[in-house]
C-alpha positions as CSV (number, residue, x, y, z in Angstrom):
1,X,-64.2,-40.2,103.5
2,X,-67.3,-37.7,103.5
3,X,-68.4,-39.9,106.1
4,X,-65.3,-39.2,107.9
5,X,-64.7,-35.9,107.9
6,X,-68.5,-34.8,108.5
7,X,-68.0,-37.2,112.0
8,X,-64.7,-35.1,112.6
9,X,-66.5,-31.8,111.9
10,X,-69.1,-32.6,114.2
11,X,-66.7,-33.6,116.8
12,X,-65.1,-30.6,116.6
13,X,-67.8,-28.5,116.7
14,X,-70.0,-29.7,119.3
15,X,-66.6,-29.5,121.2
16,X,-66.0,-25.3,120.5
17,X,-69.9,-25.2,121.0
18,X,-70.6,-26.7,124.1
19,X,-67.1,-25.4,125.8
20,X,-68.6,-22.0,124.8
21,X,-71.7,-22.6,126.3
22,X,-70.4,-24.2,129.4
23,X,-68.1,-20.9,130.1
24,X,-71.4,-19.0,129.7
25,X,-73.5,-20.8,132.3
26,X,-70.9,-20.5,134.8
27,X,-69.9,-17.1,134.4
28,X,-74.1,-16.5,134.9
29,X,-74.0,-18.6,137.8
30,X,-76.4,-21.1,136.4
31,X,-76.7,-24.9,137.3
32,X,-73.6,-26.8,136.3
33,X,-76.8,-29.5,134.9
34,X,-76.8,-27.0,131.6
35,X,-73.2,-27.5,130.6
36,X,-72.9,-31.1,131.8
37,X,-76.3,-32.4,130.7
38,X,-75.0,-31.1,126.9
39,X,-71.7,-32.8,127.1
40,X,-73.8,-36.1,128.2
41,X,-75.9,-35.7,124.9
42,X,-73.3,-35.1,122.3
43,X,-71.3,-38.3,123.9
44,X,-74.5,-40.3,122.8
45,X,-75.1,-38.6,119.9
46,X,-71.8,-39.7,118.5
47,X,-72.2,-43.2,119.4
48,X,-75.3,-42.9,117.2
49,X,-73.6,-41.1,114.3
50,X,-71.4,-44.4,114.6
51,X,-74.3,-46.8,114.9
52,X,-76.1,-45.8,111.8
53,X,-73.1,-45.1,109.9
54,X,-73.3,-45.7,105.9
55,X,-70.1,-47.8,106.0
56,X,-71.7,-50.3,108.6
57,X,-75.4,-50.1,106.2
58,X,-73.3,-50.6,103.1
59,X,-72.0,-53.7,104.2
60,X,-74.9,-55.4,105.3
61,X,-75.1,-54.0,108.8
62,X,-78.4,-52.8,109.3
63,X,-79.0,-50.5,112.7
64,X,-82.4,-50.9,112.8
65,X,-83.2,-47.4,114.7
66,X,-81.0,-46.1,111.4
67,X,-83.3,-43.4,110.4
68,X,-84.1,-42.1,113.8
69,X,-80.1,-41.9,114.8
70,X,-79.6,-40.1,111.6
71,X,-82.6,-37.7,112.7
72,X,-81.4,-37.4,115.8
73,X,-78.0,-36.3,114.8
74,X,-79.0,-33.8,112.4
75,X,-81.3,-32.2,114.1
76,X,-78.5,-32.3,117.2
77,X,-75.0,-30.8,115.3
78,X,-76.5,-29.1,111.8
79,X,-77.8,-25.8,113.7
80,X,-74.6,-26.1,116.0
81,X,-72.9,-25.3,112.4
82,X,-74.0,-22.3,112.0
83,X,-74.0,-21.1,116.1
84,X,-70.2,-22.2,115.7
85,X,-69.8,-19.5,112.9
86,X,-71.2,-16.8,114.9
87,X,-68.7,-17.6,117.9
88,X,-66.2,-17.2,115.9
89,X,-66.4,-14.2,114.5
90,X,-66.6,-13.3,118.3
91,X,-63.7,-15.0,119.0
92,X,-61.9,-13.4,116.0
93,X,-63.2,-9.7,117.0
94,X,-62.1,-9.9,121.0
95,X,-58.5,-11.6,119.6
96,X,-58.3,-8.5,117.5
97,X,-59.3,-6.3,120.3
98,X,-56.5,-7.7,122.3
99,X,-53.9,-7.3,119.6
100,X,-54.9,-3.8,119.5
101,X,-54.2,-3.4,123.4
102,X,-50.9,-5.1,123.6
103,X,-49.5,-3.8,120.8
104,X,-51.0,0.0,119.6
105,X,-52.2,1.0,123.3
106,X,-49.6,-1.3,125.0
107,X,-52.2,-2.0,128.3
108,X,-51.6,-5.3,129.0
109,X,-49.1,-7.9,128.5
110,X,-48.6,-10.7,126.3
111,X,-51.1,-13.0,126.8
112,X,-50.4,-16.9,126.5
113,X,-54.3,-17.7,125.0
114,X,-55.5,-14.7,123.8
115,X,-59.2,-15.8,123.4
116,X,-59.2,-17.3,126.7
117,X,-57.7,-14.5,128.1
118,X,-60.6,-12.3,126.3
119,X,-62.5,-13.2,129.4
120,X,-60.2,-11.0,131.6
121,X,-62.8,-8.1,129.8
122,X,-64.5,-6.2,132.5
123,X,-68.1,-7.8,132.5
124,X,-70.6,-5.3,132.7
125,X,-74.7,-5.7,132.5
126,X,-74.6,-4.4,128.7
127,X,-72.0,-7.3,128.0
128,X,-74.4,-10.3,130.4
129,X,-77.3,-9.0,128.3
130,X,-75.9,-9.1,124.9
131,X,-74.8,-12.2,125.8
132,X,-77.9,-14.2,126.8
133,X,-79.9,-12.4,123.6
134,X,-77.6,-14.3,121.8
135,X,-77.7,-17.8,123.6
136,X,-81.5,-17.6,123.1
137,X,-81.2,-16.4,119.1
138,X,-79.0,-19.7,118.9
139,X,-82.4,-21.5,119.4
140,X,-83.7,-20.4,115.9
141,X,-81.3,-22.5,113.9
142,X,-82.5,-25.6,115.9
143,X,-86.1,-24.5,115.0
144,X,-85.1,-24.3,111.3
145,X,-83.7,-27.4,111.5
146,X,-86.9,-29.3,112.9
147,X,-89.0,-27.5,110.1
148,X,-86.4,-28.9,107.4
149,X,-87.0,-32.3,108.8
150,X,-90.6,-32.6,109.4
151,X,-92.2,-30.4,106.4
152,X,-89.1,-28.5,103.9
153,X,-88.0,-32.3,103.7
154,X,-91.4,-33.8,102.1
155,X,-92.9,-30.8,100.8
156,X,-92.7,-31.7,97.2
157,X,-92.8,-28.9,94.8
158,X,-94.0,-29.3,90.9
159,X,-91.8,-27.0,88.7
160,X,-93.2,-26.0,85.6
161,X,-90.9,-25.6,82.3
162,X,-91.4,-25.0,78.9
163,X,-88.4,-26.8,76.5
164,X,-88.0,-25.2,72.7
165,X,-86.6,-27.6,70.4
166,X,-85.8,-26.5,66.8
167,X,-87.9,-28.9,64.4
168,X,-90.0,-30.2,66.8
169,X,-92.7,-31.9,64.8
170,X,-96.6,-30.4,65.3
171,X,-97.6,-34.0,66.8
172,X,-94.7,-33.4,69.4
173,X,-95.6,-30.3,70.2
174,X,-97.6,-29.9,73.7
175,X,-96.2,-33.3,75.0
176,X,-95.8,-33.0,78.5
177,X,-93.0,-35.2,80.6
178,X,-92.8,-35.7,84.1
179,X,-89.6,-36.3,85.6
180,X,-88.5,-37.3,89.1
181,X,-85.0,-38.3,90.3
182,X,-83.0,-39.0,93.7
183,X,-85.6,-41.3,94.9
184,X,-82.8,-42.6,97.7
185,X,-86.2,-45.2,99.0
186,X,-83.8,-46.0,102.1
187,X,-84.4,-42.0,103.3
188,X,-88.2,-42.8,103.3
189,X,-89.3,-44.5,106.5
190,X,-92.0,-45.5,104.6
191,X,-94.0,-46.0,101.0
192,X,-96.5,-43.0,101.8
193,X,-94.0,-39.6,100.6
194,X,-93.8,-41.8,97.5
195,X,-97.4,-42.2,97.8
196,X,-98.0,-38.5,97.5
197,X,-95.2,-38.3,94.9
198,X,-97.1,-40.6,92.6
199,X,-100.8,-38.9,93.4
200,X,-99.0,-35.5,92.3
201,X,-97.4,-36.9,89.3
202,X,-100.9,-38.9,88.0
203,X,-102.3,-35.0,88.9
204,X,-100.2,-33.8,85.7
205,X,-101.1,-36.3,83.3
206,X,-98.3,-36.8,81.7
207,X,-97.5,-38.4,78.3
208,X,-94.6,-39.8,79.6
209,X,-92.6,-39.7,83.1
210,X,-88.5,-40.3,83.3
211,X,-86.6,-41.1,86.5
212,X,-83.0,-39.7,86.1
213,X,-81.5,-42.3,88.7
214,X,-80.9,-42.8,92.5
215,X,-83.6,-45.2,92.9
216,X,-81.8,-46.2,96.4
217,X,-79.1,-45.6,98.8
218,X,-76.8,-48.2,99.0
219,X,-79.4,-51.9,98.9
220,X,-81.5,-53.4,96.4
221,X,-83.9,-54.1,99.3
222,X,-84.3,-50.6,100.1
223,X,-86.4,-50.6,97.0
224,X,-89.4,-52.6,98.3
225,X,-90.3,-49.2,100.4
226,X,-91.6,-47.5,97.1
227,X,-92.1,-50.7,95.1
228,X,-96.1,-50.8,94.9
229,X,-96.0,-46.9,94.3
230,X,-93.6,-47.6,91.6
231,X,-95.9,-50.3,90.1
232,X,-98.4,-47.2,89.7
233,X,-96.4,-45.0,87.8
234,X,-98.3,-45.0,84.4
235,X,-98.3,-42.6,81.1
236,X,-99.5,-43.5,77.8
237,X,-96.1,-43.3,75.9
238,X,-94.4,-45.3,79.3
239,X,-92.1,-45.0,82.1
240,X,-88.5,-44.6,81.4
241,X,-85.7,-44.8,83.9
242,X,-81.7,-44.2,84.2
243,X,-78.9,-45.1,86.5
244,X,-77.1,-43.0,89.1
245,X,-74.2,-43.3,91.4
246,X,-76.2,-44.7,94.2
247,X,-77.4,-47.4,92.1
248,X,-73.5,-48.6,91.9
249,X,-72.9,-48.5,95.9
250,X,-74.6,-52.0,96.2
251,X,-72.4,-54.0,98.2
252,X,-71.5,-56.7,95.0
253,X,-72.3,-56.9,91.4
254,X,-74.8,-59.5,91.7
255,X,-77.5,-57.3,94.1
256,X,-76.7,-54.4,91.5
257,X,-78.4,-56.8,89.1
258,X,-81.1,-57.5,91.5
259,X,-81.8,-54.0,91.8
260,X,-82.4,-53.5,88.0
261,X,-84.5,-56.5,87.5
262,X,-86.5,-54.7,90.5
263,X,-86.5,-51.4,89.1
264,X,-87.8,-52.8,85.4
265,X,-90.1,-55.7,86.8
266,X,-92.3,-52.2,88.2
267,X,-92.8,-51.8,84.9
268,X,-89.8,-49.2,84.1
269,X,-88.0,-48.9,80.8
270,X,-84.6,-48.7,81.9
271,X,-82.2,-47.5,79.6
272,X,-78.5,-48.7,80.7
273,X,-76.5,-47.3,77.7
274,X,-79.2,-48.0,75.6
275,X,-82.3,-46.0,73.2
276,X,-85.8,-46.6,72.7
277,X,-87.8,-44.5,70.1
278,X,-91.8,-43.3,70.8
279,X,-94.4,-42.9,67.9
280,X,-97.0,-40.3,67.9
281,X,-99.3,-40.2,64.9
282,X,-96.4,-40.6,62.9
283,X,-93.9,-38.7,64.7
284,X,-90.6,-40.2,66.0
285,X,-89.0,-38.8,69.6
286,X,-85.5,-40.2,70.5
287,X,-85.2,-41.4,74.4
288,X,-81.8,-42.5,75.1
289,X,-79.6,-43.3,78.7
290,X,-76.5,-44.0,79.3
291,X,-75.6,-45.3,82.8
292,X,-73.7,-42.9,85.5
293,X,-71.0,-41.4,84.9
294,X,-69.2,-38.7,87.1
295,X,-66.8,-38.6,90.3
296,X,-65.2,-41.5,90.5
297,X,-67.8,-43.9,87.9
298,X,-67.7,-44.1,84.1
299,X,-70.2,-46.5,83.5
300,X,-71.9,-44.3,80.7
301,X,-71.5,-45.4,77.0
302,X,-73.2,-42.7,74.8
303,X,-71.8,-44.2,71.9
304,X,-73.8,-47.2,73.0
305,X,-76.7,-45.3,74.0
306,X,-77.0,-43.3,70.9
307,X,-76.8,-46.2,68.5
308,X,-79.0,-46.4,65.6
309,X,-80.5,-43.5,66.3
310,X,-81.8,-40.9,63.9
311,X,-80.9,-37.9,65.5
312,X,-82.9,-35.6,63.0
313,X,-85.5,-36.6,65.2
314,X,-86.2,-34.9,68.9
315,X,-83.5,-37.0,70.8
316,X,-83.9,-36.8,74.9
317,X,-80.6,-38.1,76.5
318,X,-81.1,-39.7,80.2
319,X,-77.5,-38.9,82.1
320,X,-78.0,-38.8,86.2
321,X,-75.3,-36.8,86.7
322,X,-75.1,-32.7,84.8
323,X,-71.3,-32.3,84.2
324,X,-71.9,-35.3,81.1
325,X,-73.6,-32.4,79.5
326,X,-70.5,-30.4,79.6
327,X,-68.0,-32.9,78.9
328,X,-69.8,-35.1,76.6
329,X,-73.2,-33.3,75.5
330,X,-73.1,-29.4,74.6
331,X,-72.0,-28.7,71.6
332,X,-70.6,-32.4,70.6
333,X,-73.7,-34.8,70.7
334,X,-76.9,-34.2,68.5
335,X,-78.8,-34.8,71.7
336,X,-82.2,-31.5,71.9
337,X,-82.8,-31.8,75.9
338,X,-80.4,-34.0,78.4
339,X,-82.6,-34.4,82.1
340,X,-80.4,-35.0,85.2
341,X,-80.4,-35.0,88.6
342,X,-77.7,-35.7,90.9
343,X,-76.7,-32.4,92.7
344,X,-80.3,-32.7,94.7
345,X,-80.2,-28.6,94.6
346,X,-78.0,-29.1,97.7
347,X,-80.5,-29.9,100.0
348,X,-80.0,-26.8,102.3
349,X,-79.8,-23.0,100.9
350,X,-81.9,-19.7,101.2
351,X,-84.4,-17.9,98.6
352,X,-82.9,-14.9,98.1
353,X,-84.5,-12.4,96.0
354,X,-86.3,-14.5,93.8
355,X,-83.5,-16.8,93.8
356,X,-81.9,-20.3,95.3
357,X,-79.0,-20.2,96.9
358,X,-76.9,-23.3,98.0
359,X,-73.8,-24.7,98.0
360,X,-74.2,-26.9,94.9
361,X,-73.9,-23.5,92.7
362,X,-69.9,-23.7,94.1
363,X,-69.1,-27.0,92.7
364,X,-71.5,-27.6,90.2
365,X,-72.1,-25.3,87.1
366,X,-75.5,-27.0,86.8
367,X,-77.0,-27.3,89.6
368,X,-80.3,-27.0,89.4
369,X,-83.3,-25.6,86.9
370,X,-83.0,-25.0,82.8
371,X,-79.4,-24.3,81.0
372,X,-79.7,-23.5,77.2
373,X,-76.8,-23.1,74.7
374,X,-77.9,-22.7,71.2
375,X,-80.5,-25.1,70.4
376,X,-79.7,-27.7,73.3
377,X,-80.9,-27.9,76.6
378,X,-80.3,-28.9,79.8
379,X,-82.9,-29.7,82.9
380,X,-81.8,-30.5,86.7
381,X,-83.8,-31.9,89.0
382,X,-83.5,-31.1,92.6
383,X,-84.6,-34.7,93.3
384,X,-87.3,-35.9,95.6
385,X,-85.1,-38.0,98.4
386,X,-82.2,-37.2,100.7
387,X,-78.6,-38.7,100.7
388,X,-76.4,-37.4,104.0
389,X,-78.3,-34.9,106.3
390,X,-81.7,-36.5,106.1
391,X,-83.0,-33.0,105.6
392,X,-84.3,-30.4,103.3
393,X,-83.7,-26.1,104.0
394,X,-85.3,-23.9,101.6
395,X,-84.4,-26.5,98.7
396,X,-88.0,-28.3,98.1
397,X,-87.8,-31.6,96.8
398,X,-88.9,-31.1,93.0
399,X,-91.7,-33.2,90.5
400,X,-90.4,-31.0,87.2
401,X,-93.1,-30.6,84.6
402,X,-91.8,-30.1,80.9
403,X,-93.8,-29.0,78.1
404,X,-92.2,-29.2,74.8
405,X,-92.9,-26.5,71.9
406,X,-91.1,-25.4,69.1
407,X,-90.0,-21.9,68.8
408,X,-91.9,-19.1,67.4
409,X,-90.5,-18.3,63.7
410,X,-88.7,-15.1,63.9
411,X,-90.0,-13.6,60.3
C-alpha cells in the first residue's frame, strides 16, 4: 500500500510540476523541446519505477538494474515534491487574488477555472523576471537530492553517548558497546559501505557489538553483499543481534530460517526471544533480544526473552522497534537499557539550531537518540542502510558508541 501511494503521488506531482513548466516555456516562447522532453523522461522513469518495484522484488523477480532505477526515480521525483509545494502556494495565492477581485471589487466575471484564468493577470517584466528566478531556483532541490544520494547516504557518522545505569558494578563501568541497526543489505551496491562501517567499528575498539535488526530488505540472499564484512565483526565480549520487521518480509518461512542461519554462521549471536549473560571479572551483564513487534507484526515474546535472567544484574534489551519501550518496557519491566532502530531517523530531514527535524518525529515518540525515564533508558539508532528512497538528507547513517557508567552519588 505504501508503494502504491508513493507511485500515485509521483504521478500527481510529475503532472502538476510539468504542466506548470510547460505553461512557463510557452509564455516565454522557448522551444517546445524544453517541455516535451521532461514529459518523455517522466514516462520512462515511471516505467522504471514499476520495473524495480518492491512487489516484484519480494516475489523473486530480480530486476537487474533495480538499484539504478531506484536512484533515477528518487533523483527525478523527490526534488519536484518541494517544487510542487512552492507552485501550490503560488496557485493558492492567485486564487485568493481572483476571489478578492471578483467578490470585493467586482472587477471580473465568475471564472470557470480560477487557477487557469489566473494566467489572464497581465504579464509584466517584473513578473517574467520573478518566474525565471523561481524556475532557476528550482534546480536547488535536485542538487540537494544528488548530494543526499551520493554523499550523505554513505557518510557514516559516529554518535557518542554515556549511559548511566543504577547499581552498575565497577567491573562494568566504562564498558563500551557499539550499536548498528537497519543495515538493509539490499540497499548497498557492493560490500564497500559495510567495509567502511566495519572499519569504523574496529577503530572504536568496542567491548561488545550489537545489531538491532533489518539485515536485509526482502530476501535472504541480500546478505551475501555484506557477509564477508559480517564475518570480520569482532569484539572481546561478542557480537549480538536481534531481528527486524524487514527480516520477516522474505517470501517464505524457509527463506526466513535461511536468513537466520546465515546471520549466525557469520558469528553473530542472534537472540530471537532469548537471552545470554556476559561475565566480566565476576560481574554479570544480561543481554536479551526479542523478535520484531510493531505495526503488523507481533513476533516478540518478552517473557521468553527475559526467562531465567537475574534482573538485579544490569540488563540490556535488543528490540528493533522503539514503540516496544512505551508499550511493554518503560515502568513495566526490569530493563536498564533498551536498544532499538527501525526509524532510520526518517532518512530525510533538516539540521536547525543544533537539532534534527524529520517526519519521523511525527510518527514516533522516540525516533532518534537517547530517551530516559527514571532509571531506564532507550537509545534509537538512525540506521546505516536505507529503505524506500535510497537517499539521506541531513540524517546521516549512524554508528553508536555507548559507554556504561554508574551514576554519581548525590550525597
